[in-house]
C-alpha positions in Angstrom: 6.3 59.8 -30.8 3.2 58.0 -29.3 0.9 60.7 -30.7 2.5 60.1 -34.2 1.9 56.4 -33.9 -1.8 56.9 -32.9 -2.1 59.4 -35.8 -0.7 57.0 -38.4 -2.6 54.0 -37.0 -5.9 56.0 -37.0 -5.3 56.8 -40.7 -4.7 53.1 -41.4 -7.8 52.0 -39.5 -9.9 54.7 -41.3 -8.6 53.7 -44.7 -9.1 50.0 -43.9 -12.7 50.5 -42.8 -13.5 52.7 -45.9 -12.1 50.1 -48.3 -13.6 47.0 -46.6 -17.0 48.5 -46.2 -17.1 49.5 -49.8 -16.2 46.0 -50.8 -18.8 44.5 -48.4 -21.6 46.6 -49.9 -24.4 48.7 -48.5 -26.2 46.0 -46.6 -24.3 46.9 -43.5 -26.2 50.2 -43.2 -29.2 49.7 -45.4 -30.6 46.4 -44.0 -29.4 46.1 -40.4 -30.4 42.6 -39.3 -29.3 41.5 -35.8 -26.2 39.7 -37.3 -25.2 42.8 -39.2 -25.8 45.0 -36.2 -23.4 42.9 -34.0 -21.0 42.5 -36.9 -20.8 46.3 -37.4 -20.1 46.9 -33.7 -17.3 44.2 -33.7 -15.8 45.6 -36.9 -15.7 49.1 -35.3 -14.2 47.8 -32.1 -11.3 46.1 -33.8 -10.6 49.2 -35.9 -10.7 51.3 -32.7 -8.1 49.0 -31.1 -6.0 49.2 -34.2 -6.1 53.0 -34.1 -5.2 53.4 -30.4 -2.9 50.5 -29.5 0.6 52.0 -29.6 2.4 48.7 -29.2 4.3 48.4 -32.5 4.3 44.6 -32.6 0.6 44.4 -32.1 -0.4 46.8 -34.9 0.1 44.1 -37.5 -1.9 41.6 -35.5 -4.8 44.0 -35.1 -4.7 44.8 -38.9 -4.7 41.1 -39.6 -7.6 40.6 -37.3 -9.6 43.4 -39.0 -8.8 42.0 -42.5 -9.8 38.5 -41.4 -13.0 39.7 -39.9 -13.8 41.7 -43.1 -13.1 38.5 -45.1 -15.4 36.4 -42.9 -18.1 39.1 -43.2 -17.7 38.9 -47.0 -18.0 35.1 -47.0 -21.1 35.3 -44.8 -22.6 37.9 -47.1 -21.9 35.8 -50.2 -23.4 32.7 -48.5 -26.6 34.8 -47.7 -26.7 35.8 -51.3 -26.5 32.3 -52.9 -27.9 30.0 -50.2 -31.4 30.2 -48.8 -30.5 28.0 -45.7 -27.5 30.2 -45.0 -29.8 33.3 -45.4 -32.3 31.8 -42.9 -29.5 31.0 -40.5 -27.6 34.3 -40.6 -30.2 36.9 -41.4 -33.3 35.2 -40.0 -36.8 35.0 -41.4 -39.9 37.2 -41.4 -42.3 36.3 -38.7 -46.1 36.8 -38.7 -47.1 38.5 -35.4 -50.7 39.5 -36.3 -53.1 37.4 -38.5 -56.6 38.7 -39.3 -56.6 41.0 -36.3 -55.4 38.4 -33.9 -52.0 38.6 -32.1 -49.9 35.4 -32.4 -48.4 35.3 -28.9 -46.3 32.2 -29.7 -44.5 33.8 -32.6 -43.9 36.9 -30.5 -42.3 34.9 -27.7 -40.0 33.2 -30.1 -38.8 36.6 -31.4 -38.5 38.1 -27.9 -41.0 40.7 -29.1 -43.4 42.3 -26.7 -46.8 44.0 -26.9 -45.4 47.5 -26.3 -43.1 47.2 -29.3 -45.9 45.9 -31.5 -48.2 48.7 -30.5 -45.4 51.3 -31.0 -44.5 50.0 -34.5 -48.2 49.8 -35.5 -48.6 53.5 -34.5 -45.6 54.4 -36.6 -47.6 52.9 -39.5 -50.6 55.0 -38.5 -52.5 52.0 -37.2 -54.1 52.4 -33.8 -56.5 49.5 -33.9 -55.1 46.0 -34.2 -58.5 44.8 -35.4 -57.9 46.7 -38.6 -54.7 44.6 -39.4 -54.9 41.7 -41.8 -51.3 40.8 -41.5 -48.4 42.3 -39.5 -45.0 40.7 -40.3 -41.8 41.3 -38.2 -39.0 41.6 -40.7 -35.4 40.3 -40.1 -34.2 43.9 -39.7 -36.7 44.6 -37.0 -39.1 46.6 -39.1 -42.8 45.8 -39.1 -44.7 45.4 -42.4 -48.4 45.9 -42.1 -51.2 45.0 -44.4 -54.5 46.5 -43.5 -57.8 44.8 -44.1 -59.3 45.6 -47.5 -62.1 47.8 -46.1 -59.6 49.8 -44.0 -57.1 50.7 -46.8 -57.0 54.1 -48.4 -58.6 54.4 -51.9 -56.3 54.4 -54.9 -56.9 55.4 -58.5 -56.9 51.7 -59.3 -59.8 51.1 -56.9 -61.8 53.9 -58.7 -60.6 52.6 -62.1 -59.1 56.0 -62.9 -56.3 56.2 -65.4 -53.0 57.7 -64.3 -49.9 59.0 -66.0 -46.5 57.6 -65.6 -44.5 59.7 -63.2 -41.0 58.2 -63.2 -38.1 59.5 -61.0 -36.8 63.1 -61.1 -33.2 63.5 -62.4 -30.7 65.8 -60.7 -29.1 68.1 -63.3 -27.3 70.6 -61.0 -25.9 70.2 -57.5 -24.0 72.8 -55.6 -23.6 74.9 -58.7 -22.0 72.1 -60.7 -23.7 70.6 -63.8 -24.1 66.8 -63.8 -23.3 66.2 -67.4 -23.8 62.5 -67.2 -27.4 63.0 -66.2 -27.9 65.4 -69.0 -26.6 62.9 -71.5 -28.8 60.1 -70.1 -31.8 62.3 -70.8 -30.6 63.3 -74.3 -30.1 66.9 -73.2 -27.1 69.3 -73.3 -25.7 72.2 -71.4 -27.3 74.7 -73.9 -30.8 73.4 -73.1 -30.1 73.7 -69.4 -28.8 77.2 -69.7 -31.9 78.2 -71.7 -34.2 76.7 -69.1 -32.4 78.5 -66.3 -32.5 81.8 -68.1 -36.2 81.4 -68.6 -36.5 81.3 -64.8 -34.4 84.4 -64.4 -31.1 82.6 -63.5 -28.1 84.0 -65.4 -25.3 82.2 -63.6 -25.1 78.5 -63.0 -23.2 79.2 -59.8 -26.4 80.7 -58.3 -28.1 77.3 -58.5 -28.0 75.1 -55.4 -30.1 72.3 -56.8 -31.9 71.7 -60.1 -34.0 68.6 -61.0 -35.7 67.5 -64.2 -39.2 66.4 -63.4 -40.8 63.5 -65.2 -43.1 65.9 -67.0 -40.1 67.6 -68.6 -40.2 70.8 -66.4 -37.2 72.0 -64.4 -37.3 72.6 -60.6 -34.7 75.1 -59.5 -33.6 76.0 -56.0 -31.2 78.9 -55.7 -28.4 79.2 -53.1 -29.9 82.6 -52.0 -33.7 82.3 -51.9 -35.7 85.6 -52.2 -38.0 85.0 -49.3 -39.3 88.2 -47.7 -40.8 86.8 -44.5 -39.6 83.2 -43.9 -41.6 81.2 -41.5 -39.8 80.5 -38.2 -41.5 77.9 -35.9 -38.8 78.1 -33.2 -39.1 80.1 -30.0 -35.4 80.5 -29.5 -34.3 84.2 -29.1 -31.0 83.4 -30.8 -32.8 82.3 -34.0 -31.0 83.8 -37.0 -34.3 84.4 -38.8 -35.8 86.2 -35.8 -32.6 88.3 -35.4 -32.7 89.3 -39.1 -36.4 90.2 -38.9 -35.8 92.3 -35.8 -33.0 94.2 -37.5 -35.2 94.9 -40.5 -38.0 96.1 -38.3 -35.7 98.2 -36.2 -36.0 102.0 -37.1 -32.9 103.4 -38.8 
């Protein structure tokens, strides 16, 4: 009986988290500020208690607590959206930690941010000399935005006054052997055109296609579920590597 209660309460907790997180939006995972990090942990903790507490009279209380916490999170998210003071209070503000190659120790102390963290995040941006940095800004989500000094930035076509063509974003047309008809329609294409393009690349059955993308230049990139690669590169050194085992079997005399 207790196992059944845990089973049903886990389903309830899972469904509640799924519904509430969909309502709250993607900022919970896409932009983890300190507040959202703590909020996510607390949200999960309440759901865990709801799933495992087998006392019947407390199930409703836990569910009410989870619902109330989700509502308060929604209120905080709405306040952050419409009010700059609330946004500054809840999410925090960006902080300049490097200005013209000089480290601002005072700002770093306010953020409890040390030199090791600064050096690590600069290296992750391929910056190994602080003197090359014009600005380094610590964002509310903990990421470091870096602007190099103008003489240290890579050249771009705009710097050389070279014209470039619009690239756009590739559009997925086939995924896991299934045609994405909505994407075809958005590009004024149809299934007949797609089949012709696939046949031109030697693909006779749509089920063979794992992934197909329409590039911005109008060409079609196709990846098959079974790629015809004779000698795939294997950079592992594990003896149980499936690629190595297959190669050994092929090389083994019959």
